[in-house]
Each structure stands twice: as structure tokens, then as C-alpha cells.
C-alpha positions, 0 to 999 in steps of 0.5 A: 646834172650831178653837180646841180644835185650837189649844189642844190643840196649844199644850198638847201642844207646850208640855208636851213642850217643858217635859219636854225643857227640864227634862231638858236642865237637869239639875243634873249636866250643866248645873252641869258645862257652866257650870264648863266641866269636863273629862269622860270620857263614853260616847256613842251617835252619833246622826246623821252627822258634819257638817263645819262649818269648813274655813279657811286654816291650819285643819283641818276640824271635825266636829259630831256629834249624840249622847246622852250615856249615861255621864259621869265627872269626874276623881276623881269617881263615874260618873253614868248618864243619857240627855241630848242633847249636840252633840260638836265634834271636829277628829279625821278619825276622826269622819268615819267614825262611823255613827249607832248607833255607841257611843264613849268620849271625853275632852272638855270640856263647855260651855253651849249657846246659848239656844233649844237643847234639847241639854243641853251642847256637848262639845269633844273635842280627840282622836279617838273610841275605838270600843265594839262595832259599829254596828247591822247596817243602818248597816254594810250601808249603809256597805259599799254607799256605800264601794262606790259611791264606789269605782265612781265614782272612775275617773269625771271629778271633777265627775260622779264626785263628784255621783253619790254625792251624788245617790243616797245624799247622800254629798257627801264628793267633791263638787266645791266649784264643783258645790256652789256651782252647785246652791246658786244654782240651787236644786238642793241638794235633790238632794244631801241627804236631805230630804223633796223629794229622797225624792219625786223619788227615789220619783217614779221608782218611781211613774212606772215602776209607772203605765207597768206599769199598776199600780193605785194600791194596787199602786203604793203598795206598791211605793213602801213597798218602795223607801222601805225599801231607800232608807232602808237604803242612805242610813243610817237616821239621824233626819233620813233617817227624818224625810225618808222619812216625809214624802216617802213619805207624799206619794208614797203619797197621790198614788199612791192618788189621794186626795191631798187627803184625806191632808192630815189624815194629814200634819198628824198625821205633823208633829205626832207628829214634833214631839212626839217631837223639839220641836227640829224646830220651829226647824229649817229643814230640817224646814220645807222638808220639810214645805212641800215635801210639802204642795205635792206634796199640794195644788198638784201634783195640780191642776197635773198635771191642768191640764197633762194637759188641755192635752195634756201626756203624764201622766208628763211632766206630773207631772215638771213639777208636783212640782218646780214645786210643791215649789219654789213652797211652799218659796220663802218659807222660803228667802227669809227664810233667804237674803234672795233669790228663785231665779228660775232655780230652777224651770226649773233643776229642770224641766230636771234631772227627766229626768236624776234617775231614770236617775242614781238607779236606775243609782247604786243598781245600782252600789252594790248590785253593788260588794260582789260585782262591782266591775267591773260596778258600775264599768260601771253608774256610767259609765252613770249618769255620763252623766245626772250630766253633764247635771245638772252643765251644768244647775247650771253654766249656771243659776248664770250666768244673768242675774238668776238670783237676785233680792234679797229682803227677809230674815227673817220679814218677807220670808218672810210677804210672799213667801208673801202674793204667792205666794198672791195669785198662786195665786188670781189665776191662776185666772181666764183673763184673769189667765193670759193677762196673765201669759203676755203679760208673761213673753214681752215680758220675754224679747223685751225682754231679748234685745237687751240680751243680744246687745249685752252677751253676758256675762262676761268682756267682749270684749277683757278685759286684766285682771280684779280678782276680788271676793274680799272683803278680799283680792286676785286679779288675772287676766291672760289669755295665751290661750283658757282660759289666764291668769296669776294674781296672788294668790288671795284669802282664800277658795278659793271666791271665787277659784275662782268668778272664774276659772270665770267667765272660762273659766280651765282652765290657769294657766301661772303663779301669782304670790304677791305676799307671804304674807298670808292675804288673798292666799294663803288661796284658793290651793286654789281656783286649783288647783281643776279646772284645771292650774298650770304654776308658782308664783312668790313673793316671797323674803320668808318671812313670814308662815310660815303663808301661805308653808306653805299655798302650798308645800303646795298646790303640792307636792300637785300636783307644781307647781314653786315658786320665788322671783321676782328683781327685773327678770326677765320672763315673756312669752307671747302678747302678754303681757309681765309684769316684776318691778319690786320689791322690788329688795332686801330691806326690813326694820325697816318698818311691815310687812315682808311688805307692803313686800317684796310683788312689784310687777309691771308688765304690758304687754297688747295695748299697754296697761301695767298696774301690779300693786302688791301690798300695797307700802306707802310704804317700797317705793313710795319704793324703786321711785321712786328705781330705776326712775322715771328710766326712766318704768317706774311710769307706766301706764295701769291701776293695781291700787291698793296694799293695798286703797287703804290710807292707807300710799301715797306721794303722790309714788308715785301722782303718778308712776304717774298711771293712767287707771283705778285698781282697788281690790280690797277687802271690803265693810264691812272693819274697816280703813278701806280704802279711804282717802278721801284716796288715792281723792281724790288718783287722781281728781284725777289723772284716774284713774276709780277703781272698787272690787270692794266697789261694783261686784264683779269689774272688767275693764280692756278694750281697745275698739278700741284705746282703754281702757275698763272693765267691772263684773260686778255686785253684790259679794259680798265679806266685809270681815272678813278681813285 
């Protein structure tokens, strides 16, 4: 029977996939895609548009799943067909598209990548032209979602952006730092409509039904009604319907009291979904939904009953068992995709569980009230923001947990190995001796790490003078001027990286942002400096190139009404024990190997008696100029050097000898294509008596005052990307 079942599944899956491949490879579409033909097309949008890219100097791009229903090439006949395509559009109008909306576009076809069952990729440079109206359910959901966003607008940015994501999966206003924290702590499922997310939302309904002493059938009926309403609210797109089918099936099975007997039903649902859409077989999101549902059916009931036998109240036991089981079953796939194991994921999700039901219920009530009573919707949203604040705190501190994410082999091998380890642990945990041994080991590990945590209390280290952030192939340095305040010199290439560094340092106000020059690896992350913190002023180099980088800095500052001015040679900024002086350039340098680099601002800082030199990307021309104008006053001789231009070979040996630092910090990206840092430069610094540290090896770097003595500290494994300039 098993062999026959396997054969039937293989034959059915292969047959459906073959038919989809034949439809995908229809001569009309594939031929035009190979020719990259310009076409006029009628489309039916089938899923929510997804932003796929937003980088420095480049607007966001949207990926839209759609059915191609009509196609016409210039001076050719119109073709009526029904094939799937992926639309790539940069026009902001795509963001408001609803599933079920018909549109007309002009674009260019291209072939899909291997393994994709869609017929073509359609790149659309302009915006879509609407045809008719979206279905009523989509329009109703759109009004409610917009009403929830309006009700959350007066709230603080972090809980106000989180609440719509938690309730309806709308993350358009989600603060990036919150998204990063949720990703690190394994709480992303709260922001996307997945099978696990649906199960957690409906778990609140199931708990309420049990509290009201409703029977299994009544609880199942209430779950179905809530599920239908939830699907309408979050928009019935294909991904939502799949998640609802899996999550709703699991909750109904739990409510019926026969979860194990529902496993064949779950298998039938999975088979049916794959036969309808074979593309699901290769989607990680679908695999995670199925595994989370299987965990709810096979593991959660046993864990819940075991907790109840040990005196845990039934509601609390179920709240603990559901996320723990879902996280356990999803862990192998997450490890295979990310190459990490989230050790903080289960405790973070356990701490999040009490806040999810009230935030969700109040958020839904706010959305329902918004069309007719906006003031009432804002009041309810204000109440919902309090549990949302708790979730923000859980994500924030969970992301900062030491060793909260452990490295693990990626790919299929890593996933299979972790699955085998977890299975072995589940089997072994059935024995009392193994459970006691595991408890003793866990307690000993906690006790053993406490003294280490007390001796090294975390980041930033006490008495820090300057931190060179790990931002990949770029520069960002931070100089403290008071509690929660620091001067920032350059912003690196990526907003998320520099924002993460400033958050780790607790910087909430930047009285001065200094831009040494306008290369993208120094200004691409400028939005991250402004993110959720105030900036008093921006000071830049007088050299205006590259124009793109300069425009990006000015636009970011102008949007916040922050003044921007050019630095003058010799000017000094002094505040709270910090003295920052501009050494160069003393005059404009032209016709050099790189005029932007050689017109970098070079700064000398004095912090609590220690001297630091931030050399920007100054190369030999500017370094020689500094020596000729400043060396007689010994201004360039310092304790700490932020090495110029990521340690490139374009350094003056005489300049390095004159600086003669005790500590040299190199900001550089892992595996960069420029050969940075240069071995000869590092060797000269070392022979001169400097201790050399690199961000691509040690992560964030800190120069520290330790009872009047100069010390250095490193934060940990770097995550920089060396592919940038």
C-alpha cells in the first residue's frame, strides 16, 4: 500500500507539473520572451505586489504575480490566452494594486529562470492602467486596512507600524529596525499571513471558546467563522487562502479533540494544493506553513497535556505548546535557508504569546470601526498599541541576546542534519533520565555564563572613545558626546547596517553628522542615521562629486529640515569632553587619481585625553598635503587611526610613519573585489607598533579608555558585504 501510495503521488505530481510546463512553454509566449519583444498586455493581478529592491539612488521595484489574458505585439494580431507571468514594475502605482484587479500595461517580455512554472517575466517601465474594479471582498478589505493605518498614524512609529502588520500583514509602515529584530528572533511569522500566523490568531478564538465552556463542535464552528472574517480582512489572495487552509485545518482539528486522526486530512489538503499549483512544491513559505501545521497536530497536543499534568493551567499550556511546536518543526527548513539556528526564537515567541491576542483582537476592532467611527478606531488602536509595545521590546532584547543566533551548516545537508538531531532529542526526551540530564545541563550553562556576562556586560564597552561600525565595504564611525548622543562620521553603504550599529550603541540623537565625501560606500546608508533619531546638523566636504551621493545626503537632510553646510579647514567642534577639528583638505585637489577621495574631510578628535585621526578615503596626494602643512605642529601624530580608504595601497608610507598610531582600525568588507586592505600597508602599521584590527574579521571595533589606558574591544562575527565600492 505504501509503495502504491508513493507511486500514485509521483504520477499525479508529475502529470500536473508536465501539463503546467507544456502550458508555460506555449510557442506564442516563450518565442516572444526569447526575442524580448515589446508587448501590449492585459493582466489579472493574482497576489499582493511585493517590494523587491530599494537601494541608494534607486527607487523601489515591485514584483507582481499575474495572469496574462491578452497579448498584442506592435502591428500584430491580439492573442487571447491564460498563462502566468511575473511583472516587474517601478511605478509607485503598483503598490496600491489589489488581487483580482484587471490592468493594461506596456512592457517587454523576458524568459524566466530555470524551474519557474511561469511563462515569462514582463518588465513594465510605466504604471498600470486600471480596467474596471477589483472584487467587492478586495475593496472592502482595502477600506478596512486603510482605516486601520489611519487609526495607527498618531501612534509612535514602532508600535504604530507593527500593529497593522500583526493584524492584517500590512508592513508598509513597519520600522526597519523592528523588522530586523523580528527576523533575528524568529518572530517574522507574526508579520506575514502564514499557516503559523493564522494558527496563532485563531488560537485566541479557540481559547475564548474554551473559556466560555463551548464544546468541540461549537469551538470549531467559531474558528471557521473567525477564519472567514480574517481572510476577508487580510485580502483573499492565493497565499492567504493557502495559509488559511493549513492553519484553519490545524485549529479545527485541535478543537475537535482528535488532532492525530486529522493528519490524513492535512496530507490530503497538501496534495490538493500542490496539484492545483505545483509551483508550491519549491516555495519555502509553503514548506514552513505545512511543517508548522504538522507540529500543531503531532507535537503540540502531547506537550500541552504534559504541561497540564505538571500543574500548568490549560490555557497557558496551550499558549506555550503551540509556538514551541511550530518553531521546532520549522527549524530544519530555516537552518537550510539561513545557515543559522535561532536559539532565542522559542523563548521570544513564548514571551510574545500573551500580547498577540489582545493586540490582534483590538486591531481588528479598530479596523472594523474605522469606516464609521474614526475617533473610536483611534482610541481602540491606542489600547492595542500597548501589547504591540511589548512585542517591540521582546524583539529588541531578543535580537540583542548573546548567542541568540548560532551558526549552522546551510543547504539541504544542514537541514537534514538538524532534523535528525531534533528527532533524536524528541525520542530521547521520552525517558526521564534524559530529561533530567538535559535540565541539569541547561541550568549549569546558565550559571556558567553569568560570571562572563557580569565581567563583560555587553556592547558598547564602558569608556568607549570611538566605534568603527561593521557596515561592509564602507565607512561609519561614532564618537560619543553624552548619554544617547554621538557624532557620526559617514554612514556606510547600507541604511540597515549603520542604523543597527547606532542602535547597539544606544544613540538616539546625533548632534552632528559629518560626511567625509560623497562616494556611495560613505553616504548610501544616510537614511539609517536619520531613522528614529534626530540629527542636529550635517557637515560635508566642499567637493561636490559624485553628484548622486551629494544629492542623496541633501535630500535626506532636507526631508527632516536638517541644516547642511560645508566644512572649513581648521574649524573645531567641541562638546562634552570631545574636541573635533577639521585638518583637511586645506585646499581643493584636482587631477589626482581620485579627486573625491583626495578631497575627503580628515578629522582629528580628542576624547578624554586620547587622540584619534579619521582619515576618510584620503590617498597619497592629500596625505602629502597634510604632512607639508600640519606635521610641523605634530597634529597628525595620534593614538588611534581610522585607516584611510579601507586600508588600500594608495597610502603614503611617510604619512603612516608620521601618524604612528598605537591602534589602527580598518573598516572593510568581507571578500571585497578591490583587494582591501593592502598587506603592505597593514605590515607597515604593525612594524610601527600599531595593533591592527579589521571589521571584516572582528565586526564592530571600539577604542576604549580603561582607567586612563588605551584598550580595544571587538563585538563579534562581522556581517559586512564586500561587494560594494
